[in-house]
N, C-alpha and C positions, 0 to 999 in steps of 0.2 A: 243704803245699799252695801251689802257686805262684799268683801273681796273673795273672789273665787279663783281657783287654779285653772289656767289655760295652757295646755302643753301642746297645742297644735303645731306640728313641725312646719316651719316657714310661715306661721300664722302672723297676721298683722296685729293681733291682740294677745299673743302668747306672753306669759309672764313667768313661766317655770319650765325647767328641763325635765323635772320629775313630777309624777303624780304623787300625792301624799302616800299612797300605798307603796310606791317605789322607795320613798324615804323610810317608811316603816320597815321595809325589808332590809334596807342598808343598815339601819341602826340596830336591828336584831342581833347583829354580831358584836355590838358594843354594849355589854351588859350594864355598865354604869350609866351611860348616856341613854340607853333604851328605857331605863326606869324614869328618867327625866322626860324624855320625848313622849312616852305613852301617857304621862300625866298632863301634858299640854292639851288645851282645848283644840278643837278643829280649827278655829279661827287663828289661834296662836301658831299652829303648825303651818297654816297657809301664809301668815305674815313672815315667819322665818324663811319659808321656801322662796317667797318672792324677793325678800331682802337678799338672800344668798345668790339668787339668780342675777340680781342687779350688780352685786359685787363681782361676779364672774364676768358680766358684760362690760364692766368698766375697764377691764384689762385691754392691752394693746395686742392685736392678733395679726398674723400674716394673712395674706389673701383677703378676700372680701366675703361678705355675707353671700350665701347662695342666691338669695332673692333680695333685691334692694328694698322691697316693702316689708320684709319679715321684721318682726319686733326684736327678736333676740339675735345674738351674734352667731349662733350655730343653727343649722349646718353652714359650713364654709364652702366657698367655691372650690370645685374640683373634688368634692366628696359626694357620697350618697346623699341625695336630697330628701330621702324619705324617712330618715331617722336621725336621732341625736346620738353621737358616739357615747358608748358606755363610760368612757373616761370623763366626759363632760358631766354626765349625770353624777358620777362619783365625786367629781370636783365640787359640784353644787352641794352635796351632802357634807363634804369636808369644810366648805366655806360656811355652811350653816353652823357646824360645830365651832369653827373659829369665831363667828359672830357671837354665838352663845357664850363662849369662854371669855370673850373680850369685855363682857359686861361685869361690872363690880356688883356682887350680889346684894350689897347693902344700899347702893345708890342708883343702880341701873345705868350708871355712867359707863361710857366706853372706856376701856383701859387707857386710850390715848387722851381722855379728858381728865383722868385722875391727877390730882395735884400732889405736889411734894409737901410733906408734913413738916419736916425740919431738915436743916443742913448743919453739920458740925464744921465749924470754921477752923478751930484748933483746940487743943486740950482744954476742956472745961467751958468752952464757948460755943454756943450753937444759936442758930436763928430758927425760930418756930413760926410757921405760916398757918393761917386759919384755913379751915375747910379741908384738911388732909383726909385721905382715905386709904385704907389698906388694899393693896392690889393682890387678889388671890388668883389671878388669871393663870399663872404658871402651875399652881397646884391643880386647878381644874383641868388644864391641858394634859397633865400627867395622868389623870384618871379617865378623862373622856376622849382625848385625842383632839384633832381639829387644829392643825397648824397651817400657816400660810405656805410653808414648805411642802406640805402634802398637796395643797391646791396647785402650787406651781409644778410639782412633779407630774401630776395628772394631766396638766394642760401644756406641758413643755413643748410638744410638737407643734403647737399652734401659736405660741407666744412669740412676740418680737423681743429679741434680746435673750440673754442666757444668764444663769446664775442668780445671785441675790439682787442684782441690779433691776430685775423685773419688778420686784417688790421692795421698794425703799421705805420700809416701815420704821418710823422714828417715834420713840416714846420719850 
């Protein structure tokens, strides 16, 4: 059984804030990533969308889910229960970009899994470790976008805490 997108607001089986068409529209404005995005298969797009939604839903939010039985974190209590805020949909797209950028293109490892290749101890002496990999994540982010700060900025009004303490990303 293949994965399908379910964007039912307050749905018990919802797994995405955006339809694929909504993500297609969002990425049209990003010429470089749009070329990558349009080359993905339908299944790959769905997998990235669901993974990005999971990333959004792992964050700590103020208030409560609108409905205790809804699968996703949005909508929140005290909000319009019939729609997902546009900022949340945009944050899902930015999280998707972040997840894409976080993968090393040669190993498909997450940037947080990349190992150190060598360390210089002092002049002429270094220690070399096996299995090192080049991290091109920063280069990709400069061309495609997708930073954790962009996600945080879009979700700021709902997040518990402020500043970079909300995302304690250590590499």
